[in-house]
Steps between C-alpha positions, in 0.01 A plus 500: 500500500173611663259779408597704807652831386809591702625792286302732275660764277265763361636744242853486640748737335853604596632822346858625516661825393840504329595863475213671322376175347260260665429135433277226634681194638151352548188624326147410618563148630191306609549159655375263767730255678334210677585298806739217400579655161835387354581789271791614287540862393705516181620764258813642346719761667299818540166320483399610850529165678743629766276800562201271536694277740588801715135606511375150579762471775398835654851632434347786300158654443328572168461847351131424450257216543411270790694202632292294740682234700254281688250784474730781618594771249873509565554782249369739765726384786803685636844339516467364854172327415647370173791354696257327736309352202827378345608331820161340561377402154793469256805276488776617265752285311774670298738396224802588714359330812562812718619294797695647790854377419622449858177346630425129496213358300301477823572862593407620150165324516427631850561861393147590376350372824702750703299784344180328610607485862502119505681358803851356445388145576206522260719662231740209521223240492333653195831546315612144570166363379510708181860408418411135550205544267731620219749218561772689688472339842871412484616847386349724767834602652665577164560859384420587137853454362491141629188427293443432131291738291200271523538470877524878533179539303333241724605707802350805329178308433487384863551860615210607279277219625572526872248782549228292328431769238187521290715549187844375403653749256815383318712729280703295248540229767707269278701767319828410674450122500608228259239291318508209743462724804230698321300178460537429874381848598206486258402162642498663842272775368274234344464331836437825687223577252355152543485568875301820446759777470428792267809559282590785263824459304653783297719346232644546152555125462235322293571161657424646843176656376405165346503344850240748624124462465437859391717725285458879485691672220589871511627718217584870528300529820188336360347166590511312171370159607389307808474128437443195713692196385490125548843402628681180584725515805763252608337189638586429859626853566551564870632769726828323549566521126 
């Protein structure tokens, strides 16, 4: 972690109406996220962690407050500009992988580059390099139903990484994986962090949070704690798991 601020939240609130009643999913959140942070956002159901993830990922905008991403207040941007920020700055990883079922691993990883106007040859080169980096050099031509859960999540991670995002944002990334595969995926995250990637993991699993270097806890839309931790990661962890 460095002292370079990559995200700054200032008085962020998200208010919803349910009939005639209103409630705050997030209430006056103030936070800085730094380059190369390795952060877990934790909290029980209804704590606001999914809402915060959507705001951090530029999938939604706050009701009030400022969200500065690399100095730009994204809370003021329209949907087309938000989409451009998402494609340029944020790599998403989801619990359910969200892979195209009839596309190969290679085609899935190339997909985000299409929206950037990258040439077919360059898309293929970048996707092959990224799949190799996550240990799937021999699975590039496989479609998702020919891959294990851990391999599917590695494809999803490669797809998120191929655009070289400033932030890797993972929503319950091990929620559908067994304990052994979870350890492999977390070792991959450890290595990505060691190589300089900024990671934000939204999780309800304490053992996942324990692997991170910073843990933010939400409760009823409020930021309850924000702690940096000394962690021990698997020795010899590498991208090939």
